[in-house]
Backbone as CSV, one residue per row, in Angstrom:
resi,resn,N_x,N_y,N_z,CA_x,CA_y,CA_z,C_x,C_y,C_z
1,MET,-1.802,-6.999,32.685,-0.872,-7.152,31.141,-1.888,-7.783,30.315
2,ARG,-3.002,-6.911,30.144,-4.647,-7.090,28.768,-4.017,-5.746,28.294
3,LYS,-3.835,-4.848,28.884,-3.657,-3.735,28.064,-2.261,-2.848,27.964
4,ALA,-0.731,-4.219,28.460,0.450,-4.593,27.658,0.721,-4.724,26.500
5,LEU,-0.570,-5.933,26.277,-0.292,-6.984,25.250,-0.686,-5.705,24.191
6,LEU,-1.574,-5.136,24.506,-2.781,-3.850,23.678,-1.521,-2.900,22.799
7,ALA,-1.243,-2.033,23.801,0.019,-0.967,24.061,0.326,-2.106,22.881
8,LEU,1.436,-2.792,23.245,2.896,-3.304,22.272,1.993,-4.266,21.216
9,ALA,1.204,-4.595,20.457,0.415,-4.893,19.569,-0.190,-4.103,18.633
10,LEU,-0.559,-2.190,19.440,-0.819,-1.482,18.375,0.971,-0.901,18.093
11,MET,1.971,-0.983,19.124,2.973,-0.230,18.485,3.384,-1.281,17.597
12,THR,3.296,-2.237,17.614,3.847,-3.632,16.514,3.281,-2.770,15.346
13,SER,2.000,-2.206,14.663,1.343,-2.298,13.996,1.746,-0.840,13.115
14,SER,1.753,-0.195,14.403,2.039,1.148,13.859,3.559,1.205,13.539
15,ILE,4.293,0.844,14.095,5.935,0.129,12.637,5.848,-0.231,11.567
16,ALA,4.505,-1.299,11.784,4.710,-2.068,10.204,3.996,-1.228,9.209
17,SER,3.446,-0.514,9.779,2.239,0.616,8.478,2.781,2.114,8.209
18,ALA,4.466,1.798,9.072,5.292,3.123,8.722,6.275,2.663,7.580
19,GLN,6.612,1.284,7.819,7.103,1.047,6.538,6.896,1.194,4.696
20,ILE,5.539,1.341,4.835,4.767,1.944,3.666,5.156,3.524,3.373
21,THR,5.795,3.828,3.030,6.083,5.294,1.878,5.436,5.506,1.078
22,LEU,4.753,6.050,0.621,3.791,6.808,-0.717,5.045,7.891,-1.260
23,GLU,6.016,7.320,-2.051,6.617,8.415,-2.814,5.863,9.271,-4.083
24,ARG,5.128,8.966,-4.877,5.070,9.879,-5.860,3.787,8.638,-6.175
25,LYS,2.855,9.937,-6.746,1.084,9.835,-7.069,2.209,10.248,-8.341
26,TYR,1.732,9.680,-10.207,1.515,9.759,-11.466,0.041,9.724,-11.537
27,PRO,-0.189,10.979,-12.540,-1.691,11.577,-13.404,-1.058,10.002,-14.263
28,ILE,0.018,9.599,-14.996,-0.223,8.510,-15.611,-0.182,7.218,-15.397
29,LEU,-0.253,6.110,-16.000,0.039,4.356,-15.657,2.081,4.505,-16.276
30,VAL,3.132,4.401,-15.434,4.730,4.039,-15.374,4.947,2.762,-15.199
31,GLU,5.222,2.641,-15.726,6.693,1.503,-15.704,7.924,1.788,-15.314
32,PRO,8.525,0.265,-14.544,9.818,1.359,-14.513,11.095,0.581,-15.392
33,PHE,11.605,0.646,-15.171,12.878,0.128,-16.200,14.757,0.108,-15.472
34,LYS,15.352,-0.472,-16.316,16.807,-0.662,-15.733,17.593,-0.626,-16.708
35,LEU,18.527,0.365,-16.384,19.698,1.161,-17.091,20.574,-0.192,-17.350
36,ALA,21.597,0.164,-18.248,22.804,-1.413,-18.190,23.728,-1.084,-16.913
37,ASN,23.750,-0.384,-16.514,24.401,-0.222,-15.721,23.508,0.093,-14.474
38,GLY,22.401,-0.078,-14.441,21.771,-0.842,-13.018,20.860,0.281,-12.324
39,ASP,20.947,1.215,-13.086,20.073,3.003,-12.893,18.939,2.108,-12.376
40,LEU,17.943,3.223,-12.279,16.338,2.401,-12.802,15.871,3.926,-13.117
41,LYS,14.651,3.544,-13.527,14.215,4.783,-14.032,12.308,4.480,-14.100
42,TYR,11.376,5.644,-14.963,10.114,5.392,-14.937,9.722,5.835,-16.271
43,ILE,9.044,4.901,-16.958,8.605,5.652,-18.590,6.821,5.512,-18.363
44,GLY,6.699,6.120,-19.039,4.877,6.259,-19.132,4.289,6.846,-20.148
45,ALA,3.331,6.350,-20.908,2.602,6.902,-22.104,1.521,8.453,-21.434
46,VAL,1.487,9.599,-22.403,0.696,10.685,-21.989,-0.368,10.985,-22.782
47,GLU,-1.947,9.711,-23.244,-2.484,10.058,-23.872,-2.905,11.425,-24.171
48,ALA,-3.285,12.031,-23.416,-4.014,13.287,-23.912,-2.732,14.689,-24.186
49,THR,-1.082,14.176,-24.962,-0.330,15.578,-25.149,0.395,14.633,-25.880
50,HIS,-0.173,12.988,-26.066,0.627,12.778,-27.485,1.783,12.475,-26.738
51,GLN,2.334,11.944,-25.901,3.558,11.946,-25.716,4.509,10.801,-24.641
52,VAL,5.556,11.194,-24.387,6.298,9.940,-23.351,6.992,9.917,-22.715
53,ASN,6.796,10.425,-21.282,7.390,10.890,-19.912,8.800,9.755,-19.397
54,ILE,10.085,10.331,-18.891,10.941,9.577,-18.584,10.758,9.760,-16.974
55,TYR,11.065,9.122,-16.514,10.875,9.994,-15.548,12.836,9.516,-13.995
56,ASN,13.825,10.260,-13.711,14.554,9.420,-12.864,14.268,8.881,-11.844
57,ALA,15.109,7.798,-11.033,14.472,7.265,-9.139,14.151,8.217,-8.469
58,ASN,14.006,9.369,-8.855,14.420,10.256,-7.336,12.701,11.040,-8.122
59,HIS,12.029,10.325,-9.188,10.292,10.290,-10.124,10.989,12.007,-10.831
60,SER,12.157,11.969,-10.457,12.240,14.267,-11.576,11.672,13.364,-13.057
61,LEU,11.609,15.018,-13.414,11.390,14.595,-14.898,12.278,14.493,-16.046
62,LEU,12.806,13.622,-16.895,14.318,13.437,-17.691,13.709,13.737,-18.603
63,ARG,12.312,13.404,-19.510,12.654,13.912,-20.801,10.509,13.921,-21.652
64,GLN,10.618,14.955,-21.856,8.820,14.117,-23.114,9.214,14.029,-23.885
65,VAL,8.977,13.676,-24.191,8.789,12.829,-26.229,8.186,13.266,-26.713
66,ALA,7.711,13.901,-27.325,5.996,14.511,-28.542,6.658,12.654,-29.869
67,VAL,5.138,12.351,-29.348,5.195,11.112,-30.564,4.265,12.003,-31.212
68,PRO,4.538,11.854,-32.875,4.364,12.163,-33.735,3.108,11.420,-34.276
69,VAL,1.861,12.013,-34.426,0.513,10.516,-34.247,-0.430,11.459,-35.311
70,ALA,-1.600,10.032,-36.083,-2.260,11.121,-37.269,-3.187,11.432,-36.541
71,ALA,-4.832,11.361,-37.331,-5.680,12.055,-37.278,-6.491,11.266,-36.283
72,GLY,-6.864,10.346,-35.512,-7.561,9.691,-34.517,-7.152,8.775,-33.404
73,GLN,-5.346,8.807,-33.846,-4.630,8.344,-32.642,-4.686,8.272,-31.995
74,ARG,-3.938,7.359,-30.978,-3.796,7.834,-29.454,-2.932,6.560,-28.813
75,VAL,-1.652,7.549,-28.333,-0.814,7.116,-27.462,-0.672,6.387,-26.146
76,SER,-1.182,4.873,-26.674,-1.902,3.662,-24.994,-1.355,3.142,-24.591
77,TYR,0.395,3.173,-25.062,0.696,2.181,-24.020,2.727,2.083,-24.647
78,VAL,3.605,2.012,-23.244,4.813,2.163,-24.101,5.283,1.629,-23.502
79,GLU,6.338,0.478,-23.383,7.284,-1.100,-22.807,8.264,-0.664,-23.726
80,TYR,9.755,-1.848,-22.651,11.169,-2.685,-23.642,11.966,-1.043,-23.707
81,ALA,11.741,0.191,-22.806,12.541,1.285,-22.601,14.056,0.841,-22.251
82,SER,14.604,1.280,-22.822,16.437,0.635,-22.270,16.775,1.410,-23.076
83,ASP,18.706,1.225,-22.794,18.763,2.013,-23.502,20.317,1.247,-23.981
84,ARG,20.009,0.226,-24.473,20.818,-1.144,-24.881,20.952,-2.271,-25.405
85,LEU,19.310,-2.254,-26.007,18.714,-2.947,-26.809,18.430,-3.085,-28.033
86,PHE,18.016,-1.430,-28.483,17.985,-0.888,-29.880,19.640,-0.747,-30.967
87,ASN,20.087,-0.219,-29.857,21.558,0.278,-30.192,22.783,-0.067,-29.008
88,THR,23.551,0.580,-29.546,24.572,0.170,-28.214,25.395,1.513,-28.237
89,ASN,25.104,2.220,-28.447,24.865,3.879,-28.050,24.105,4.583,-26.210
90,ASN,24.381,5.625,-25.987,23.604,5.728,-24.818,22.589,6.128,-24.402
91,THR,21.658,6.006,-25.581,20.447,7.244,-26.155,19.024,6.238,-25.599
92,LEU,18.431,6.146,-24.724,17.637,5.786,-24.345,16.562,5.505,-25.535
93,GLU,15.950,3.747,-25.369,14.557,3.625,-26.862,13.840,3.354,-26.039
94,PHE,13.003,3.512,-26.826,11.584,1.898,-26.646,10.227,1.752,-27.465
95,ILE,9.385,0.711,-27.099,8.209,1.152,-27.689,7.342,1.470,-27.805
96,VAL,5.938,2.127,-28.557,4.887,2.143,-28.312,4.334,1.608,-29.349
97,TYR,2.579,2.009,-28.353,1.308,1.655,-29.294,0.605,2.842,-29.734
98,LEU,0.328,2.959,-30.750,-0.636,3.567,-31.286,-1.996,2.990,-31.728
99,ASN,-3.006,3.722,-31.142,-4.228,2.361,-31.496,-5.283,3.263,-31.615
100,THR,-5.875,2.795,-32.673,-7.288,3.900,-33.654,-8.146,2.270,-33.009
101,THR,-9.163,3.217,-33.519,-10.839,1.815,-34.249,-10.433,1.232,-34.668
102,SER,-8.959,1.039,-36.089,-10.015,0.453,-36.544,-7.551,0.134,-36.953
103,VAL,-7.298,0.745,-37.619,-5.569,0.363,-37.238,-4.982,0.275,-36.498
104,ASN,-3.747,0.040,-35.840,-2.851,-0.022,-34.925,-1.295,-0.247,-35.331
105,THR,-0.224,1.087,-34.577,0.816,0.728,-34.798,1.553,1.098,-34.464
106,THR,2.835,0.086,-34.019,3.820,0.008,-33.170,5.250,1.195,-33.766
107,ARG,5.919,2.073,-32.750,7.161,2.229,-33.410,8.324,1.993,-33.088
108,VAL,9.377,2.029,-32.766,10.194,2.006,-31.794,11.141,3.579,-31.862
109,MET,10.832,4.350,-31.184,11.654,5.598,-31.149,12.254,5.940,-30.130
110,ASP,13.183,6.511,-29.894,13.992,7.324,-29.160,13.957,8.013,-28.218
111,GLU,14.917,8.800,-27.230,14.372,10.135,-26.249,14.495,11.130,-27.415
112,THR,15.155,10.842,-28.190,15.419,12.668,-29.228,13.641,12.316,-29.309
113,GLY,13.323,12.099,-29.713,11.775,12.025,-30.906,11.985,11.024,-32.377
114,ALA,13.660,10.719,-32.344,13.512,10.278,-33.797,12.804,8.217,-33.713
115,VAL,12.330,8.251,-34.803,10.656,7.160,-35.026,12.262,5.976,-36.156
116,LEU,12.613,4.525,-35.176,14.174,4.241,-35.413,12.712,2.650,-36.326
117,LEU,11.670,2.551,-36.302,11.550,1.691,-36.703,9.482,1.598,-36.406
118,SER,9.199,1.723,-37.858,7.661,1.403,-37.298,6.851,-0.125,-37.771
119,VAL,5.513,0.035,-37.348,5.416,-1.272,-38.078,3.956,-1.297,-38.348
120,ASP,3.047,-1.531,-39.192,1.589,-0.922,-39.113,0.624,-2.164,-39.041
121,SER,-0.021,-1.823,-38.854,-1.371,-3.118,-38.201,-0.702,-3.853,-37.740
122,CYS,0.145,-3.633,-35.826,0.415,-3.929,-35.002,0.530,-3.677,-33.602
123,SER,-0.607,-4.718,-32.859,-0.359,-3.941,-31.767,0.411,-4.141,-30.384
124,TYR,1.513,-5.985,-30.957,1.818,-6.195,-30.139,3.280,-7.182,-30.366
125,VAL,4.530,-6.889,-29.635,5.893,-7.625,-29.863,6.374,-7.900,-28.029
126,SER,7.344,-8.869,-28.298,8.073,-9.896,-27.748,9.531,-9.475,-27.969
127,VAL,10.297,-9.763,-27.456,11.473,-9.275,-27.404,12.090,-10.089,-26.349
128,HIS,13.559,-11.081,-26.805,13.779,-12.106,-26.893,15.488,-12.058,-26.286
129,ASN,15.807,-12.724,-25.506,17.292,-12.477,-25.304,17.790,-14.178,-25.881
130,THR,19.072,-14.162,-26.545,18.785,-15.545,-27.122,20.061,-16.532,-27.297
131,ALA,20.473,-17.323,-27.954,21.474,-17.338,-28.120,22.723,-16.956,-28.734
132,VAL,21.924,-16.549,-29.717,22.316,-16.116,-31.738,22.104,-15.124,-31.234
133,GLY,21.809,-14.227,-30.374,21.352,-12.136,-30.706,20.007,-12.241,-29.525
134,THR,19.447,-10.993,-29.569,18.392,-10.552,-29.385,17.479,-10.881,-30.278
135,LYS,16.245,-10.722,-30.081,15.073,-10.679,-31.608,14.084,-10.399,-31.047
136,MET,13.650,-9.528,-31.485,12.569,-9.338,-31.760,11.030,-9.084,-32.640
137,ILE,10.244,-9.842,-32.316,8.874,-10.477,-33.306,7.572,-10.064,-33.219
138,ALA,7.312,-8.611,-34.175,5.837,-8.864,-34.147,4.887,-9.151,-34.641
139,TYR,3.880,-8.781,-34.042,2.107,-9.291,-34.446,1.797,-8.441,-35.227
140,PRO,1.916,-8.201,-36.482,0.714,-7.714,-37.550,-0.417,-8.649,-37.267
141,GLN,-1.646,-7.255,-37.904,-2.480,-8.651,-38.045,-3.041,-8.033,-39.455
142,LEU,-3.603,-9.481,-39.990,-4.216,-8.991,-41.639,-5.295,-8.330,-41.423
143,ALA,-5.756,-7.741,-42.390,-7.419,-7.557,-42.550,-8.780,-8.025,-42.803
144,GLN,-7.917,-9.044,-42.321,-9.345,-11.115,-41.904,-8.952,-10.539,-40.355
145,GLY,-7.974,-10.305,-39.945,-7.550,-10.618,-39.037,-6.339,-12.126,-38.318
146,ASP,-6.644,-11.943,-38.863,-5.381,-13.427,-39.076,-3.466,-12.777,-39.215
147,LEU,-2.982,-13.351,-37.542,-1.900,-12.858,-37.483,-0.630,-13.260,-37.759
148,TYR,0.455,-12.243,-37.668,1.616,-13.026,-38.823,3.261,-12.803,-37.913
149,SER,3.816,-13.301,-38.378,5.206,-12.819,-37.316,6.174,-12.088,-38.455
150,LYS,6.982,-10.557,-37.706,7.903,-10.407,-38.005,8.791,-10.846,-36.896
151,VAL,10.328,-11.810,-37.483,11.417,-11.794,-36.258,11.940,-10.691,-36.526
152,TYR,12.580,-9.891,-36.197,14.323,-8.323,-35.796,15.784,-8.900,-35.059
153,SER,16.092,-8.783,-35.574,18.011,-9.285,-34.713,18.346,-7.593,-34.283
154,LEU,18.126,-7.396,-33.151,18.022,-6.231,-32.175,19.925,-6.307,-31.945
155,ALA,20.722,-5.444,-31.576,21.761,-4.738,-31.738,21.782,-5.020,-30.174
156,GLY,21.559,-5.079,-28.990,21.848,-5.035,-27.373,21.546,-5.672,-27.179
157,THR,20.797,-5.851,-26.360,20.348,-7.051,-25.044,19.613,-6.201,-24.604
158,TYR,18.637,-7.280,-24.201,17.402,-6.046,-22.727,18.256,-7.173,-21.616
159,THR,17.807,-5.780,-20.510,17.693,-6.025,-19.340,16.664,-5.680,-18.346
160,PRO,15.931,-7.040,-17.730,14.880,-6.467,-16.674,15.556,-6.389,-15.887
161,LEU,13.951,-6.532,-15.463,14.252,-5.255,-13.952,15.205,-6.937,-12.642
162,ARG,14.738,-7.358,-13.562,15.127,-9.293,-12.368,15.143,-10.367,-13.415
163,THR,15.837,-11.210,-12.843,15.400,-12.534,-14.147,14.806,-13.508,-13.044
164,ALA,14.269,-13.604,-13.570,13.227,-14.265,-13.530,13.471,-16.422,-13.812
165,ASN,12.952,-16.773,-13.879,13.040,-18.495,-13.590,11.491,-18.838,-14.650
166,LYS,11.576,-20.396,-15.533,9.869,-20.219,-15.601,9.333,-20.226,-14.749
167,ALA,9.415,-20.981,-13.469,8.254,-20.394,-12.538,7.120,-19.054,-12.206
168,ASP,8.577,-17.886,-12.156,7.957,-16.886,-12.168,7.385,-16.688,-13.482
169,ASP,8.206,-17.027,-14.998,7.237,-16.298,-14.979,5.392,-16.336,-15.632
170,LEU,5.863,-18.338,-15.469,3.746,-18.647,-15.179,3.121,-17.514,-14.787
171,ILE,3.715,-17.338,-13.182,3.084,-16.532,-12.689,2.222,-15.375,-12.380
172,ALA,3.154,-14.442,-13.478,3.542,-13.226,-13.873,2.783,-12.585,-14.789
173,GLY,2.769,-13.085,-15.824,1.725,-13.000,-17.474,1.178,-13.868,-17.890
174,PRO,0.363,-13.183,-18.667,-0.862,-14.723,-19.501,0.009,-15.823,-19.416
175,TYR,-0.730,-17.434,-20.173,0.584,-18.806,-20.122,-1.173,-19.327,-20.984
176,PRO,-0.086,-20.267,-21.805,0.440,-19.912,-23.242,0.045,-18.696,-23.509
177,ASN,1.097,-18.213,-24.338,0.396,-16.170,-24.662,1.890,-15.947,-26.054
178,PRO,1.478,-16.741,-27.189,-0.349,-16.700,-27.853,-0.525,-17.558,-28.013
179,THR,-1.930,-18.062,-27.744,-2.919,-18.792,-27.378,-3.941,-19.874,-27.198
180,THR,-4.338,-20.802,-28.974,-5.217,-21.187,-29.447,-6.328,-21.676,-28.787
181,GLN,-6.129,-21.953,-26.792,-7.548,-22.637,-26.806,-7.745,-21.754,-25.850
182,SER,-6.773,-21.592,-24.817,-7.578,-21.098,-23.384,-6.240,-20.914,-23.111
183,ILE,-5.623,-19.921,-22.184,-5.301,-19.056,-21.693,-4.944,-18.058,-20.089
184,ARG,-3.788,-18.301,-19.248,-4.263,-18.055,-17.625,-3.885,-16.408,-17.561
185,LEU,-4.973,-16.356,-16.858,-4.404,-14.479,-16.908,-4.082,-14.711,-15.280
186,PRO,-2.632,-14.633,-14.792,-2.857,-14.080,-13.270,-3.438,-12.801,-12.821
187,TYR,-3.866,-12.626,-11.166,-4.058,-11.197,-10.450,-3.906,-12.054,-9.466
188,THR,-3.939,-10.796,-8.595,-4.044,-10.468,-7.010,-4.790,-9.630,-6.255
189,VAL,-5.870,-10.232,-5.867,-6.834,-9.458,-5.007,-6.861,-10.340,-2.923
190,LYS,-6.941,-8.641,-2.585,-6.447,-8.609,-1.654,-7.949,-10.242,-1.080
191,PRO,-7.993,-10.653,0.385,-8.856,-11.610,1.116,-9.903,-10.315,1.657
192,GLY,-10.898,-11.137,0.950,-12.715,-10.013,1.419,-12.686,-9.085,0.928
193,GLU,-11.782,-9.085,-0.603,-12.153,-8.195,-1.710,-13.394,-8.407,-3.093
194,VAL,-13.742,-7.753,-3.969,-14.001,-8.668,-5.366,-13.568,-7.656,-5.930
195,ALA,-13.108,-7.884,-6.703,-12.543,-6.980,-8.440,-12.999,-6.645,-9.643
196,THR,-12.487,-6.012,-10.085,-12.871,-6.675,-12.172,-11.231,-7.421,-12.588
197,LEU,-11.878,-7.737,-13.358,-11.166,-8.135,-14.603,-11.491,-7.985,-15.847
198,GLN,-11.028,-6.950,-16.228,-11.770,-7.050,-17.924,-10.255,-6.692,-19.172
199,VAL,-10.871,-7.377,-20.074,-9.913,-7.551,-21.175,-10.986,-6.532,-22.184
200,LEU,-9.247,-5.660,-22.569,-9.944,-5.138,-23.681,-8.958,-5.418,-24.909
201,ASP,-9.695,-4.985,-26.432,-9.481,-5.243,-27.119,-8.328,-4.381,-27.718
202,MET,-7.387,-4.223,-28.702,-6.246,-2.521,-29.503,-6.695,-1.254,-29.506
203,SER,-7.878,-1.157,-29.674,-8.850,-0.151,-29.481,-9.628,0.768,-28.197
204,GLY,-9.605,-0.172,-27.209,-9.786,0.066,-25.788,-11.167,-0.223,-25.709
205,ARG,-12.230,-1.388,-26.096,-12.987,-1.187,-25.601,-13.001,-2.883,-25.722
206,VAL,-13.685,-2.654,-23.731,-13.622,-3.631,-22.715,-14.893,-4.562,-23.630
207,VAL,-14.381,-5.969,-24.074,-15.346,-7.181,-24.852,-15.098,-8.117,-24.095
208,LYS,-14.895,-8.596,-22.854,-15.019,-9.385,-21.740,-14.840,-8.856,-19.832
209,SER,-15.522,-9.280,-19.400,-15.844,-8.300,-18.293,-16.028,-9.450,-17.080
210,TYR,-14.924,-9.735,-15.863,-15.737,-10.301,-14.697,-15.596,-10.086,-12.925
211,GLN,-15.858,-10.511,-12.674,-15.550,-10.389,-11.441,-15.054,-11.292,-10.517
212,VAL,-13.829,-10.979,-10.013,-13.127,-12.026,-9.060,-12.821,-11.984,-7.613
213,ASP,-12.154,-13.094,-7.269,-11.967,-12.334,-5.497,-10.660,-13.132,-5.424
214,ALA,-9.990,-13.473,-3.698,-8.682,-13.960,-3.847,-9.027,-15.453,-3.643
215,ALA,-10.699,-15.431,-3.434,-10.930,-17.190,-3.849,-9.093,-17.813,-4.589
216,PHE,-9.300,-17.497,-5.931,-8.218,-17.873,-6.311,-7.182,-16.691,-7.380
217,ASP,-5.669,-17.329,-7.924,-5.022,-16.056,-8.308,-4.680,-15.925,-9.558
218,HIS,-6.285,-16.585,-10.722,-5.767,-16.636,-11.928,-7.029,-16.378,-12.861
219,LEU,-7.190,-16.080,-14.276,-8.751,-16.440,-14.312,-8.748,-17.557,-15.853
220,LEU,-9.523,-18.250,-15.976,-8.924,-19.135,-17.191,-10.221,-18.827,-18.235
221,LEU,-9.348,-17.778,-18.942,-9.949,-17.402,-20.529,-9.857,-18.862,-21.463
222,ASN,-11.112,-18.807,-21.460,-11.529,-19.339,-23.512,-11.356,-19.459,-24.734
223,ALA,-10.064,-19.518,-25.351,-9.760,-18.378,-26.478,-10.761,-17.916,-27.142
224,HIS,-11.706,-19.310,-27.101,-12.910,-19.225,-28.421,-14.228,-18.137,-28.054
225,GLU,-13.663,-17.543,-27.059,-14.695,-16.730,-26.986,-14.495,-15.315,-27.583
226,LEU,-13.100,-14.919,-27.780,-12.331,-13.757,-28.990,-12.186,-14.446,-29.875
227,ARG,-12.300,-13.546,-30.635,-11.432,-13.551,-32.419,-10.302,-13.122,-32.096
228,GLY,-9.090,-13.522,-33.342,-8.141,-13.846,-33.072,-7.712,-12.461,-33.042
229,GLY,-6.703,-12.130,-32.573,-5.903,-11.075,-32.400,-5.235,-10.669,-30.870
230,ALA,-5.018,-9.156,-31.016,-4.186,-8.906,-30.028,-4.822,-8.643,-28.249
231,TYR,-4.731,-8.813,-27.345,-5.580,-8.050,-26.140,-4.580,-7.072,-25.536
232,VAL,-5.668,-6.983,-24.143,-5.208,-6.101,-23.143,-5.961,-6.924,-22.065
233,TYR,-5.421,-7.408,-20.664,-6.292,-7.601,-19.542,-5.948,-6.652,-18.172
234,ARG,-6.669,-5.929,-17.626,-6.203,-5.465,-16.432,-7.080,-5.631,-15.148
235,VAL,-6.345,-5.461,-14.402,-7.887,-5.381,-13.174,-7.599,-4.440,-11.741
236,THR,-9.113,-4.064,-11.592,-9.230,-2.832,-10.676,-10.383,-3.345,-9.855
237,SER,-9.486,-3.044,-8.241,-9.718,-3.041,-7.162,-9.767,-1.877,-6.733
238,ALA,-9.892,-2.120,-5.124,-10.411,-0.971,-4.425,-8.376,-0.051,-4.641
239,ALA,-7.827,-0.543,-4.564,-6.647,-0.336,-4.776,-6.141,0.803,-6.199
240,GLY,-7.658,1.085,-7.058,-7.495,0.963,-8.089,-7.113,0.103,-9.258
241,THR,-6.530,0.388,-10.743,-6.573,-0.034,-11.803,-5.025,-0.622,-11.814
242,GLY,-4.812,-2.343,-11.807,-3.020,-2.451,-12.369,-2.975,-1.574,-13.587
243,PRO,-1.370,-1.917,-13.941,-1.098,-1.201,-15.121,-2.092,-3.095,-16.264
244,GLY,-2.394,-3.090,-17.326,-2.620,-3.786,-18.335,-1.413,-4.810,-18.920
245,LYS,-2.580,-6.326,-19.230,-1.440,-7.094,-19.351,-1.350,-7.484,-21.452
246,LYS,-0.157,-7.256,-21.868,-0.933,-8.034,-23.045,-1.048,-9.583,-23.440
247,PHE,-1.911,-10.307,-24.434,-1.636,-11.543,-24.588,-2.452,-11.640,-26.310
248,ILE,-2.198,-13.072,-26.918,-2.250,-12.720,-27.856,-2.922,-14.063,-28.673
249,VAL,-4.255,-14.102,-29.479,-4.759,-15.314,-29.398,-5.476,-14.953,-30.945
250,ARG,-4.779,-16.609,-31.147,-4.436,-16.990,-32.303,-5.887,-17.868,-32.586
251,HIS,-6.408,-18.365,-34.317,-7.482,-19.121,-33.885,-6.898,-20.127,-36.186
């Protein structure tokens, strides 16, 4: 009887593990995004060649978009990819962040390589569907480090992967964001593992580093430990390094 139960347990374990299948390993960090018709795509920045790659749902390459950069600039991150956000035609557009050790630039580009908008000294934007249209808020930084805001009206509507409620937002991303006092940085670590949570400035420099485990699901960071500005935090565990999430500190 014991042998039969053991065999059944091994069979169940084998069946369960077979449900997870590696589809594709990318050499870059990619993010999924959804078109207005529901189709899934992936997008990621290639720092070494100054370009943005767009992939189909089956992981075949759809587009390679060259990003013009100045001396010392690097293509660090891409987000808000869409076909109905920045205009109403079928062209794919996205936001790409260019970083240097001193000045950062945020651009809105399309899949042809055309630059639709460029915001200097900016490392962070957010997009919001509102009752009066879709808005993009850019947060440029003055020379002394203070942030200010630019609000842009967009022609289309942002299509997220799924519709999240307020409770989901609190769990999924930094909160409150922007922050002036403290900020909650959510993370996920498997039981028994110890991971590293790093906070980086927009030049890619690690400014804070913490050891975290499964005892908690977030780190509560005192915003006064950081200068005003935009930051990214990421978590590195035995499974690898997860995608960075951005937040803003205001003083």
